[in-house]
All heavy atoms as a GROMACS GRO file, in nm:
protein
  538
    1MET      N    1  -1.500  -4.422   5.308
    1MET     CA    2  -1.487  -4.299   5.234
    1MET      C    3  -1.623  -4.260   5.177
    1MET      O    4  -1.691  -4.342   5.117
    1MET     CB    5  -1.385  -4.319   5.120
    1MET     CG    6  -1.366  -4.196   5.037
    1MET     SD    7  -1.264  -4.225   4.891
    1MET     CE    8  -1.114  -4.152   4.941
    2LYS      N    9  -1.660  -4.132   5.193
    2LYS     CA   10  -1.788  -4.085   5.141
    2LYS      C   11  -1.783  -4.071   4.990
    2LYS      O   12  -1.679  -4.045   4.931
    2LYS     CB   13  -1.823  -3.949   5.202
    2LYS     CG   14  -1.862  -3.955   5.346
    2LYS     CD   15  -1.913  -3.820   5.389
    2LYS     CE   16  -1.967  -3.829   5.529
    2LYS     NZ   17  -2.024  -3.701   5.572
    3GLU      N   18  -1.900  -4.087   4.930
    3GLU     CA   19  -1.913  -4.074   4.785
    3GLU      C   20  -1.909  -3.927   4.747
    3GLU      O   21  -1.974  -3.843   4.811
    3GLU     CB   22  -2.046  -4.136   4.741
    3GLU     CG   23  -2.065  -4.137   4.591
    3GLU     CD   24  -2.196  -4.204   4.550
    3GLU    OE1   25  -2.244  -4.292   4.623
    3GLU    OE2   26  -2.248  -4.166   4.447
    4PHE      N   27  -1.835  -3.893   4.643
    4PHE     CA   28  -1.828  -3.756   4.594
    4PHE      C   29  -1.950  -3.728   4.509
    4PHE      O   30  -1.981  -3.801   4.416
    4PHE     CB   31  -1.701  -3.736   4.512
    4PHE     CG   32  -1.691  -3.600   4.451
    4PHE    CD1   33  -1.659  -3.490   4.527
    4PHE    CD2   34  -1.716  -3.581   4.316
    4PHE    CE1   35  -1.649  -3.365   4.472
    4PHE    CE2   36  -1.708  -3.456   4.259
    4PHE     CZ   37  -1.674  -3.347   4.338
    5LYS      N   38  -2.023  -3.621   4.544
    5LYS     CA   39  -2.142  -3.582   4.468
    5LYS      C   40  -2.134  -3.434   4.436
    5LYS      O   41  -2.102  -3.353   4.522
    5LYS     CB   42  -2.269  -3.609   4.548
    5LYS     CG   43  -2.298  -3.756   4.572
    5LYS     CD   44  -2.429  -3.773   4.644
    5LYS     CE   45  -2.457  -3.921   4.668
    5LYS     NZ   46  -2.584  -3.940   4.738
    6LEU      N   47  -2.165  -3.400   4.312
    6LEU     CA   48  -2.174  -3.261   4.273
    6LEU      C   49  -2.305  -3.202   4.325
    6LEU      O   50  -2.407  -3.271   4.326
    6LEU     CB   51  -2.169  -3.246   4.121
    6LEU     CG   52  -2.037  -3.283   4.056
    6LEU    CD1   53  -2.051  -3.281   3.904
    6LEU    CD2   54  -1.927  -3.189   4.099
    7PRO      N   55  -2.303  -3.079   4.368
    7PRO     CA   56  -2.429  -3.019   4.415
    7PRO      C   57  -2.530  -3.007   4.303
    7PRO      O   58  -2.495  -2.980   4.189
    7PRO     CB   59  -2.387  -2.881   4.465
    7PRO     CG   60  -2.256  -2.854   4.401
    7PRO     CD   61  -2.193  -2.986   4.372
    8ASN      N   62  -2.656  -3.031   4.334
    8ASN     CA   63  -2.763  -3.019   4.237
    8ASN      C   64  -2.825  -2.881   4.252
    8ASN      O   65  -2.912  -2.860   4.336
    8ASN     CB   66  -2.867  -3.129   4.258
    8ASN     CG   67  -2.969  -3.133   4.148
    8ASN    OD1   68  -2.967  -3.051   4.056
    8ASN    ND2   69  -3.059  -3.228   4.155
    9LEU      N   70  -2.780  -2.787   4.172
    9LEU     CA   71  -2.829  -2.650   4.182
    9LEU      C   72  -2.973  -2.642   4.134
    9LEU      O   73  -3.006  -2.690   4.026
    9LEU     CB   74  -2.741  -2.556   4.098
    9LEU     CG   75  -2.594  -2.550   4.140
    9LEU    CD1   76  -2.517  -2.462   4.044
    9LEU    CD2   77  -2.581  -2.499   4.282
   10ASN      N   78  -3.056  -2.585   4.215
   10ASN     CA   79  -3.198  -2.565   4.185
   10ASN      C   80  -3.273  -2.695   4.160
   10ASN      O   81  -3.380  -2.696   4.103
   10ASN     CB   82  -3.216  -2.473   4.064
   10ASN     CG   83  -3.160  -2.335   4.088
   10ASN    OD1   84  -3.161  -2.285   4.200
   10ASN    ND2   85  -3.110  -2.272   3.986
   11ASN      N   86  -3.215  -2.807   4.199
   11ASN     CA   87  -3.279  -2.938   4.181
   11ASN      C   88  -3.329  -2.959   4.039
   11ASN      O   89  -3.432  -3.020   4.016
   11ASN     CB   90  -3.394  -2.956   4.280
   11ASN     CG   91  -3.343  -2.965   4.422
   11ASN    OD1   92  -3.238  -3.023   4.446
   11ASN    ND2   93  -3.416  -2.908   4.514
   12GLU      N   94  -3.256  -2.907   3.943
   12GLU     CA   95  -3.293  -2.923   3.803
   12GLU      C   96  -3.219  -3.042   3.744
   12GLU      O   97  -3.104  -3.065   3.776
   12GLU     CB   98  -3.259  -2.797   3.724
   12GLU     CG   99  -3.342  -2.677   3.764
   12GLU     CD  100  -3.310  -2.555   3.680
   12GLU    OE1  101  -3.247  -2.570   3.573
   12GLU    OE2  102  -3.346  -2.445   3.721
   13LYS      N  103  -3.286  -3.112   3.655
   13LYS     CA  104  -3.220  -3.220   3.583
   13LYS      C  105  -3.128  -3.159   3.478
   13LYS      O  106  -3.154  -3.051   3.427
   13LYS     CB  107  -3.323  -3.310   3.515
   13LYS     CG  108  -3.407  -3.389   3.612
   13LYS     CD  109  -3.500  -3.481   3.537
   13LYS     CE  110  -3.583  -3.560   3.636
   13LYS     NZ  111  -3.675  -3.652   3.568
   14SER      N  112  -3.022  -3.229   3.448
   14SER     CA  113  -2.932  -3.181   3.345
   14SER      C  114  -2.894  -3.297   3.255
   14SER      O  115  -2.911  -3.414   3.290
   14SER     CB  116  -2.807  -3.117   3.406
   14SER     OG  117  -2.734  -3.214   3.478
   15VAL      N  118  -2.844  -3.263   3.138
   15VAL     CA  119  -2.799  -3.363   3.043
   15VAL      C  120  -2.659  -3.325   2.996
   15VAL      O  121  -2.621  -3.208   2.998
   15VAL     CB  122  -2.893  -3.374   2.920
   15VAL    CG1  123  -3.029  -3.425   2.960
   15VAL    CG2  124  -2.904  -3.242   2.848
   16LEU      N  125  -2.585  -3.423   2.954
   16LEU     CA  126  -2.453  -3.400   2.900
   16LEU      C  127  -2.467  -3.385   2.749
   16LEU      O  128  -2.523  -3.472   2.681
   16LEU     CB  129  -2.361  -3.517   2.933
   16LEU     CG  130  -2.219  -3.508   2.879
   16LEU    CD1  131  -2.148  -3.385   2.936
   16LEU    CD2  132  -2.142  -3.633   2.915
   17LYS      N  133  -2.419  -3.275   2.696
   17LYS     CA  134  -2.429  -3.246   2.553
   17LYS      C  135  -2.300  -3.181   2.509
   17LYS      O  136  -2.251  -3.090   2.573
   17LYS     CB  137  -2.547  -3.152   2.528
   17LYS     CG  138  -2.578  -3.122   2.385
   17LYS     CD  139  -2.642  -3.240   2.321
   17LYS     CE  140  -2.688  -3.207   2.180
   17LYS     NZ  141  -2.747  -3.320   2.115
   18THR      N  142  -2.242  -3.228   2.401
   18THR     CA  143  -2.121  -3.168   2.348
   18THR      C  144  -2.159  -3.059   2.249
   18THR      O  145  -2.241  -3.081   2.160
   18THR     CB  146  -2.036  -3.274   2.276
   18THR    OG1  147  -2.004  -3.377   2.369
   18THR    CG2  148  -1.909  -3.214   2.220
   19ILE      N  149  -2.101  -2.940   2.268
   19ILE     CA  150  -2.126  -2.829   2.176
   19ILE      C  151  -1.994  -2.767   2.135
   19ILE      O  152  -1.891  -2.787   2.201
   19ILE     CB  153  -2.217  -2.721   2.239
   19ILE    CG1  154  -2.150  -2.659   2.361
   19ILE    CG2  155  -2.353  -2.777   2.274
   19ILE    CD1  156  -2.220  -2.536   2.413
   20ARG      N  157  -1.996  -2.693   2.027
   20ARG     CA  158  -1.877  -2.621   1.983
   20ARG      C  159  -1.898  -2.473   2.011
   20ARG      O  160  -2.004  -2.418   1.985
   20ARG     CB  161  -1.854  -2.640   1.833
   20ARG     CG  162  -1.822  -2.783   1.797
   20ARG     CD  163  -1.802  -2.795   1.645
   20ARG     NE  164  -1.794  -2.933   1.607
   20ARG     CZ  165  -1.682  -3.002   1.596
   20ARG    NH1  166  -1.567  -2.943   1.621
   20ARG    NH2  167  -1.684  -3.127   1.558
   21LEU      N  168  -1.795  -2.411   2.066
   21LEU     CA  169  -1.798  -2.268   2.094
   21LEU      C  170  -1.686  -2.200   2.018
   21LEU      O  171  -1.580  -2.260   1.995
   21LEU     CB  172  -1.777  -2.241   2.244
   21LEU     CG  173  -1.879  -2.299   2.339
   21LEU    CD1  174  -1.834  -2.279   2.483
   21LEU    CD2  175  -2.014  -2.233   2.318
   22LYS      N  176  -1.708  -2.076   1.981
   22LYS     CA  177  -1.600  -1.999   1.921
   22LYS      C  178  -1.491  -1.982   2.027
   22LYS      O  179  -1.520  -1.960   2.145
   22LYS     CB  180  -1.650  -1.862   1.877
   22LYS     CG  181  -1.750  -1.867   1.765
   22LYS     CD  182  -1.797  -1.727   1.733
   22LYS     CE  183  -1.908  -1.729   1.630
   22LYS     NZ  184  -1.961  -1.593   1.607
   23TYR      N  185  -1.366  -1.992   1.985
   23TYR     CA  186  -1.254  -1.984   2.078
   23TYR      C  187  -1.257  -1.853   2.157
   23TYR      O  188  -1.240  -1.852   2.279
   23TYR     CB  189  -1.122  -2.000   2.003
   23TYR     CG  190  -1.002  -1.996   2.093
   23TYR    CD1  191  -0.971  -2.104   2.175
   23TYR    CD2  192  -0.920  -1.884   2.098
   23TYR    CE1  193  -0.862  -2.101   2.259
   23TYR    CE2  194  -0.811  -1.881   2.181
   23TYR     CZ  195  -0.781  -1.989   2.262
   23TYR     OH  196  -0.673  -1.985   2.345
   24LYS      N  197  -1.277  -1.741   2.088
   24LYS     CA  198  -1.278  -1.610   2.156
   24LYS      C  199  -1.394  -1.599   2.254
   24LYS      O  200  -1.380  -1.538   2.359
   24LYS     CB  201  -1.282  -1.497   2.054
   24LYS     CG  202  -1.152  -1.478   1.980
   24LYS     CD  203  -1.158  -1.358   1.889
   24LYS     CE  204  -1.023  -1.340   1.819
   24LYS     NZ  205  -1.020  -1.220   1.735
   25THR      N  206  -1.507  -1.659   2.220
   25THR     CA  207  -1.622  -1.657   2.310
   25THR      C  208  -1.590  -1.735   2.437
   25THR      O  209  -1.617  -1.688   2.548
   25THR     CB  210  -1.747  -1.716   2.241
   25THR    OG1  211  -1.776  -1.640   2.125
   25THR    CG2  212  -1.868  -1.714   2.334
   26LEU      N  213  -1.530  -1.851   2.421
   26LEU     CA  214  -1.493  -1.931   2.538
   26LEU      C  215  -1.392  -1.858   2.625
   26LEU      O  216  -1.401  -1.862   2.748
   26LEU     CB  217  -1.440  -2.067   2.495
   26LEU     CG  218  -1.399  -2.159   2.610
   26LEU    CD1  219  -1.516  -2.185   2.704
   26LEU    CD2  220  -1.343  -2.289   2.558
   27GLN      N  221  -1.297  -1.789   2.563
   27GLN     CA  222  -1.200  -1.713   2.641
   27GLN      C  223  -1.269  -1.607   2.726
   27GLN      O  224  -1.235  -1.589   2.844
   27GLN     CB  225  -1.098  -1.644   2.549
   27GLN     CG  226  -0.994  -1.738   2.492
   27GLN     CD  227  -0.895  -1.663   2.406
   27GLN    OE1  228  -0.932  -1.582   2.320
   27GLN    NE2  229  -0.767  -1.691   2.428
   28LYS      N  230  -1.366  -1.538   2.669
   28LYS     CA  231  -1.440  -1.436   2.743
   28LYS      C  232  -1.518  -1.498   2.858
   28LYS      O  233  -1.524  -1.444   2.968
   28LYS     CB  234  -1.535  -1.360   2.650
   28LYS     CG  235  -1.465  -1.273   2.548
   28LYS     CD  236  -1.566  -1.212   2.453
   28LYS     CE  237  -1.498  -1.138   2.339
   28LYS     NZ  238  -1.597  -1.085   2.242
   29ILE      N  239  -1.582  -1.612   2.830
   29ILE     CA  240  -1.660  -1.681   2.933
   29ILE      C  241  -1.569  -1.728   3.046
   29ILE      O  242  -1.603  -1.712   3.164
   29ILE     CB  243  -1.739  -1.798   2.872
   29ILE    CG1  244  -1.850  -1.745   2.782
   29ILE    CG2  245  -1.796  -1.890   2.981
   29ILE    CD1  246  -1.917  -1.850   2.698
   30GLU      N  247  -1.454  -1.784   3.012
   30GLU     CA  248  -1.362  -1.832   3.115
   30GLU      C  249  -1.309  -1.717   3.200
   30GLU      O  250  -1.296  -1.730   3.322
   30GLU     CB  251  -1.246  -1.909   3.051
   30GLU     CG  252  -1.290  -2.046   3.000
   30GLU     CD  253  -1.180  -2.122   2.928
   30GLU    OE1  254  -1.087  -2.058   2.873
   30GLU    OE2  255  -1.188  -2.246   2.926
   31GLU      N  256  -1.281  -1.604   3.139
   31GLU     CA  257  -1.234  -1.488   3.214
   31GLU      C  258  -1.344  -1.436   3.308
   31GLU      O  259  -1.319  -1.406   3.424
   31GLU     CB  260  -1.188  -1.377   3.119
   31GLU     CG  261  -1.129  -1.257   3.189
   31GLU     CD  262  -1.009  -1.290   3.275
   31GLU    OE1  263  -0.928  -1.379   3.239
   31GLU    OE2  264  -0.994  -1.226   3.382
   32LEU      N  265  -1.465  -1.428   3.256
   32LEU     CA  266  -1.578  -1.385   3.339
   32LEU      C  267  -1.602  -1.483   3.453
   32LEU      O  268  -1.634  -1.444   3.565
   32LEU     CB  269  -1.703  -1.370   3.253
   32LEU     CG  270  -1.825  -1.310   3.318
   32LEU    CD1  271  -1.795  -1.173   3.378
   32LEU    CD2  272  -1.939  -1.300   3.218
   33SER      N  273  -1.585  -1.610   3.424
   33SER     CA  274  -1.600  -1.714   3.526
   33SER      C  275  -1.502  -1.693   3.641
   33SER      O  276  -1.538  -1.702   3.758
   33SER     CB  277  -1.579  -1.852   3.463
   33SER     OG  278  -1.573  -1.953   3.561
   34LYS      N  279  -1.378  -1.662   3.607
   34LYS     CA  280  -1.275  -1.636   3.709
   34LYS      C  281  -1.307  -1.512   3.790
   34LYS      O  282  -1.293  -1.510   3.912
   34LYS     CB  283  -1.138  -1.621   3.644
   34LYS     CG  284  -1.082  -1.749   3.589
   34LYS     CD  285  -0.950  -1.724   3.520
   34LYS     CE  286  -0.902  -1.847   3.446
   34LYS     NZ  287  -0.781  -1.820   3.365
   35GLN      N  288  -1.351  -1.408   3.722
   35GLN     CA  289  -1.380  -1.280   3.789
   35GLN      C  290  -1.498  -1.289   3.884
   35GLN      O  291  -1.501  -1.222   3.987
   35GLN     CB  292  -1.407  -1.171   3.685
   35GLN     CG  293  -1.287  -1.132   3.604
   35GLN     CD  294  -1.323  -1.036   3.492
   35GLN    OE1  295  -1.439  -0.998   3.473
   35GLN    NE2  296  -1.223  -0.997   3.414
   36THR      N  297  -1.597  -1.370   3.849
   36THR     CA  298  -1.721  -1.376   3.926
   36THR      C  299  -1.731  -1.498   4.016
   36THR      O  300  -1.826  -1.511   4.093
   36THR     CB  301  -1.843  -1.376   3.832
   36THR    OG1  302  -1.834  -1.490   3.746
   36THR    CG2  303  -1.850  -1.248   3.752
   37ASN      N  304  -1.633  -1.588   4.004
   37ASN     CA  305  -1.635  -1.713   4.081
   37ASN      C  306  -1.762  -1.795   4.055
   37ASN      O  307  -1.821  -1.853   4.145
   37ASN     CB  308  -1.618  -1.685   4.231
   37ASN     CG  309  -1.572  -1.807   4.306
   37ASN    OD1  310  -1.503  -1.893   4.251
   37ASN    ND2  311  -1.610  -1.817   4.431
   38ILE      N  312  -1.805  -1.794   3.929
   38ILE     CA  313  -1.917  -1.875   3.883
   38ILE      C  314  -1.860  -1.976   3.784
   38ILE      O  315  -1.779  -1.939   3.698
   38ILE     CB  316  -2.025  -1.788   3.813
   38ILE    CG1  317  -2.082  -1.686   3.911
   38ILE    CG2  318  -2.136  -1.874   3.756
   38ILE    CD1  319  -2.174  -1.584   3.847
   39SER      N  320  -1.900  -2.101   3.794
   39SER     CA  321  -1.844  -2.203   3.705
   39SER      C  322  -1.878  -2.170   3.559
   39SER      O  323  -1.980  -2.106   3.529
   39SER     CB  324  -1.898  -2.342   3.740
   39SER     OG  325  -2.034  -2.354   3.702
   40VAL      N  326  -1.791  -2.215   3.471
   40VAL     CA  327  -1.814  -2.195   3.327
   40VAL      C  328  -1.947  -2.256   3.287
   40VAL      O  329  -2.026  -2.196   3.214
   40VAL     CB  330  -1.698  -2.256   3.245
   40VAL    CG1  331  -1.731  -2.260   3.097
   40VAL    CG2  332  -1.569  -2.179   3.269
   41ASN      N  333  -1.974  -2.376   3.338
   41ASN     CA  334  -2.099  -2.443   3.306
   41ASN      C  335  -2.220  -2.360   3.348
   41ASN      O  336  -2.314  -2.338   3.271
   41ASN     CB  337  -2.103  -2.580   3.374
   41ASN     CG  338  -2.228  -2.657   3.339
   41ASN    OD1  339  -2.246  -2.697   3.227
   41ASN    ND2  340  -2.314  -2.677   3.438
   42ARG      N  341  -2.218  -2.312   3.472
   42ARG     CA  342  -2.331  -2.234   3.524
   42ARG      C  343  -2.345  -2.103   3.446
   42ARG      O  344  -2.456  -2.060   3.413
   42ARG     CB  345  -2.310  -2.206   3.672
   42ARG     CG  346  -2.425  -2.140   3.739
   42ARG     CD  347  -2.539  -2.236   3.752
   42ARG     NE  348  -2.648  -2.172   3.827
   42ARG     CZ  349  -2.767  -2.222   3.838
   42ARG    NH1  350  -2.792  -2.339   3.785
   42ARG    NH2  351  -2.860  -2.161   3.903
   43LEU      N  352  -2.232  -2.041   3.414
   43LEU     CA  353  -2.234  -1.915   3.341
   43LEU      C  354  -2.294  -1.934   3.201
   43LEU      O  355  -2.378  -1.856   3.157
   43LEU     CB  356  -2.093  -1.860   3.331
   43LEU     CG  357  -2.076  -1.720   3.275
   43LEU    CD1  358  -2.161  -1.619   3.351
   43LEU    CD2  359  -1.929  -1.680   3.282
   44ILE      N  360  -2.252  -2.040   3.132
   44ILE     CA  361  -2.308  -2.068   2.999
   44ILE      C  362  -2.458  -2.094   3.008
   44ILE      O  363  -2.536  -2.043   2.927
   44ILE     CB  364  -2.233  -2.185   2.932
   44ILE    CG1  365  -2.092  -2.141   2.894
   44ILE    CG2  366  -2.310  -2.236   2.810
   44ILE    CD1  367  -2.003  -2.253   2.843
   45ASN      N  368  -2.500  -2.172   3.109
   45ASN     CA  369  -2.642  -2.199   3.126
   45ASN      C  370  -2.720  -2.070   3.153
   45ASN      O  371  -2.829  -2.050   3.098
   45ASN     CB  372  -2.665  -2.299   3.240
   45ASN     CG  373  -2.656  -2.441   3.193
   45ASN    OD1  374  -2.746  -2.491   3.128
   45ASN    ND2  375  -2.546  -2.506   3.226
   46GLU      N  376  -2.665  -1.983   3.236
   46GLU     CA  377  -2.734  -1.856   3.266
   46GLU      C  378  -2.742  -1.769   3.140
   46GLU      O  379  -2.844  -1.704   3.117
   46GLU     CB  380  -2.661  -1.781   3.378
   46GLU     CG  381  -2.668  -1.850   3.512
   46GLU     CD  382  -2.809  -1.863   3.568
   46GLU    OE1  383  -2.894  -1.776   3.539
   46GLU    OE2  384  -2.834  -1.960   3.641
   47CYS      N  385  -2.637  -1.767   3.059
   47CYS     CA  386  -2.638  -1.690   2.934
   47CYS      C  387  -2.744  -1.743   2.838
   47CYS      O  388  -2.816  -1.665   2.774
   47CYS     CB  389  -2.501  -1.694   2.868
   47CYS     SG  390  -2.373  -1.600   2.954
   48ILE      N  391  -2.752  -1.874   2.827
   48ILE     CA  392  -2.852  -1.935   2.738
   48ILE      C  393  -2.993  -1.902   2.786
   48ILE      O  394  -3.080  -1.864   2.706
   48ILE     CB  395  -2.830  -2.087   2.727
   48ILE    CG1  396  -2.699  -2.116   2.653
   48ILE    CG2  397  -2.948  -2.154   2.658
   48ILE    CD1  398  -2.655  -2.261   2.659
   49GLU      N  399  -3.017  -1.916   2.916
   49GLU     CA  400  -3.149  -1.884   2.972
   49GLU      C  401  -3.186  -1.739   2.945
   49GLU      O  402  -3.298  -1.708   2.905
   49GLU     CB  403  -3.152  -1.911   3.123
   49GLU     CG  404  -3.161  -2.056   3.160
   49GLU     CD  405  -3.296  -2.117   3.123
   49GLU    OE1  406  -3.400  -2.050   3.136
   49GLU    OE2  407  -3.294  -2.233   3.079
   50PHE      N  408  -3.090  -1.648   2.965
   50PHE     CA  409  -3.115  -1.506   2.940
   50PHE      C  410  -3.150  -1.482   2.794
   50PHE      O  411  -3.245  -1.410   2.762
   50PHE     CB  412  -2.993  -1.422   2.979
   50PHE     CG  413  -3.011  -1.276   2.956
   50PHE    CD1  414  -3.076  -1.198   3.050
   50PHE    CD2  415  -2.965  -1.216   2.840
   50PHE    CE1  416  -3.094  -1.062   3.028
   50PHE    CE2  417  -2.982  -1.081   2.817
   50PHE     CZ  418  -3.047  -1.003   2.911
   51ALA      N  419  -3.073  -1.544   2.704
   51ALA     CA  420  -3.097  -1.526   2.561
   51ALA      C  421  -3.234  -1.578   2.520
   51ALA      O  422  -3.308  -1.512   2.445
   51ALA     CB  423  -2.988  -1.596   2.480
   52ILE      N  424  -3.271  -1.695   2.570
   52ILE     CA  425  -3.402  -1.753   2.537
   52ILE      C  426  -3.515  -1.666   2.591
   52ILE      O  427  -3.613  -1.639   2.521
   52ILE     CB  428  -3.412  -1.897   2.590
   52ILE    CG1  429  -3.321  -1.989   2.511
   52ILE    CG2  430  -3.557  -1.946   2.587
   52ILE    CD1  431  -3.307  -2.129   2.569
   53ASN      N  432  -3.500  -1.619   2.714
   53ASN     CA  433  -3.605  -1.538   2.776
   53ASN      C  434  -3.620  -1.401   2.712
   53ASN      O  435  -3.724  -1.337   2.724
   53ASN     CB  436  -3.578  -1.521   2.926
   53ASN     CG  437  -3.598  -1.650   3.002
   53ASN    OD1  438  -3.670  -1.739   2.960
   53ASN    ND2  439  -3.531  -1.662   3.115
   54ASN      N  440  -3.516  -1.355   2.642
   54ASN     CA  441  -3.521  -1.223   2.579
   54ASN      C  442  -3.520  -1.229   2.427
   54ASN      O  443  -3.496  -1.130   2.360
   54ASN     CB  444  -3.401  -1.140   2.629
   54ASN     CG  445  -3.416  -1.107   2.775
   54ASN    OD1  446  -3.491  -1.018   2.812
   54ASN    ND2  447  -3.347  -1.181   2.860
   55LEU      N  448  -3.551  -1.346   2.373
   55LEU     CA  449  -3.551  -1.366   2.229
   55LEU      C  450  -3.676  -1.306   2.167
   55LEU      O  451  -3.788  -1.328   2.213
   55LEU     CB  452  -3.546  -1.516   2.199
   55LEU     CG  453  -3.546  -1.559   2.054
   55LEU    CD1  454  -3.418  -1.510   1.985
   55LEU    CD2  455  -3.555  -1.710   2.044
   56ASN      N  456  -3.657  -1.229   2.063
   56ASN     CA  457  -3.769  -1.174   1.987
   56ASN      C  458  -3.798  -1.273   1.874
   56ASN      O  459  -3.725  -1.279   1.776
   56ASN     CB  460  -3.734  -1.036   1.932
   56ASN     CG  461  -3.850  -0.972   1.858
   56ASN    OD1  462  -3.952  -1.037   1.831
   56ASN    ND2  463  -3.836  -0.846   1.826
   57THR      N  464  -3.903  -1.350   1.891
   57THR     CA  465  -3.933  -1.454   1.793
   57THR      C  466  -3.974  -1.398   1.657
   57THR      O  467  -3.972  -1.470   1.558
   57THR     CB  468  -4.044  -1.549   1.844
   57THR    OG1  469  -4.159  -1.472   1.878
   57THR    CG2  470  -3.996  -1.626   1.967
   58ASN      N  471  -4.008  -1.270   1.651
   58ASN     CA  472  -4.041  -1.208   1.523
   58ASN      C  473  -3.919  -1.196   1.433
   58ASN      O  474  -3.931  -1.183   1.312
   58ASN     CB  475  -4.102  -1.069   1.544
   58ASN     CG  476  -4.236  -1.075   1.613
   58ASN    OD1  477  -4.310  -1.172   1.597
   58ASN    ND2  478  -4.266  -0.974   1.693
   59ASP      N  479  -3.799  -1.200   1.495
   59ASP     CA  480  -3.676  -1.187   1.418
   59ASP      C  481  -3.627  -1.321   1.363
   59ASP      O  482  -3.532  -1.324   1.285
   59ASP     CB  483  -3.564  -1.128   1.506
   59ASP     CG  484  -3.592  -0.982   1.541
   59ASP    OD1  485  -3.675  -0.918   1.472
   59ASP    OD2  486  -3.534  -0.934   1.639
   60ILE      N  487  -3.691  -1.430   1.402
   60ILE     CA  488  -3.650  -1.562   1.355
   60ILE      C  489  -3.721  -1.591   1.224
   60ILE      O  490  -3.843  -1.586   1.215
   60ILE     CB  491  -3.684  -1.672   1.459
   60ILE    CG1  492  -3.610  -1.643   1.590
   60ILE    CG2  493  -3.647  -1.809   1.404
   60ILE    CD1  494  -3.647  -1.738   1.701
   61LYS      N  495  -3.644  -1.623   1.121
   61LYS     CA  496  -3.702  -1.655   0.992
   61LYS      C  497  -3.749  -1.799   0.993
   61LYS      O  498  -3.677  -1.889   1.031
   61LYS     CB  499  -3.600  -1.634   0.880
   61LYS     CG  500  -3.560  -1.490   0.862
   61LYS     CD  501  -3.462  -1.475   0.748
   61LYS     CE  502  -3.424  -1.329   0.733
   61LYS     NZ  503  -3.328  -1.312   0.623
   62GLN      N  504  -3.870  -1.820   0.952
   62GLN     CA  505  -3.927  -1.955   0.944
   62GLN      C  506  -3.896  -2.013   0.806
   62GLN      O  507  -3.896  -1.941   0.706
   62GLN     CB  508  -4.080  -1.950   0.964
   62GLN     CG  509  -4.122  -1.896   1.098
   62GLN     CD  510  -4.084  -1.988   1.212
   62GLN    OE1  511  -4.094  -2.110   1.198
   62GLN    NE2  512  -4.044  -1.932   1.323
   63ASP      N  513  -3.869  -2.142   0.803
   63ASP     CA  514  -3.848  -2.210   0.675
   63ASP      C  515  -3.977  -2.205   0.594
   63ASP      O  516  -4.084  -2.235   0.646
   63ASP     CB  517  -3.806  -2.356   0.695
   63ASP     CG  518  -3.666  -2.367   0.751
   63ASP    OD1  519  -3.587  -2.273   0.734
   63ASP    OD2  520  -3.636  -2.472   0.811
   64GLU      N  521  -3.966  -2.168   0.470
   64GLU     CA  522  -4.085  -2.165   0.384
   64GLU      C  523  -4.112  -2.304   0.331
   64GLU      O  524  -4.021  -2.376   0.292
   64GLU     CB  525  -4.064  -2.068   0.268
   64GLU     CG  526  -4.055  -1.923   0.314
   64GLU     CD  527  -4.042  -1.828   0.197
   64GLU    OE1  528  -4.110  -1.850   0.095
   64GLU    OE2  529  -3.964  -1.734   0.209
   65LYS      N  530  -4.237  -2.343   0.333
   65LYS     CA  531  -4.276  -2.477   0.285
   65LYS      C  532  -4.340  -2.467   0.149
   65LYS      O  533  -4.399  -2.377   0.111
   65LYS     CB  534  -4.370  -2.545   0.384
   65LYS     CG  535  -4.299  -2.577   0.511
   65LYS     CD  536  -4.391  -2.652   0.606
   65LYS     CE  537  -4.315  -2.686   0.734
   65LYS     NZ  538  -4.391  -2.760   0.827
   0.00000   0.00000   0.00000
């Protein structure tokens, strides 16, 4: 029997991390995942990448020392 392996998309390393999501946000993501046939994991990763790439760092408040 062959070993089951998940495809390595873009040959990127990944890590397992537990996060909490708002229930309504997850529902929207799951629905979008079904509509687009993109895995929830991939969709969340793409959303995070988009947000980071379009982040205006001037809007982030720095802790005052």
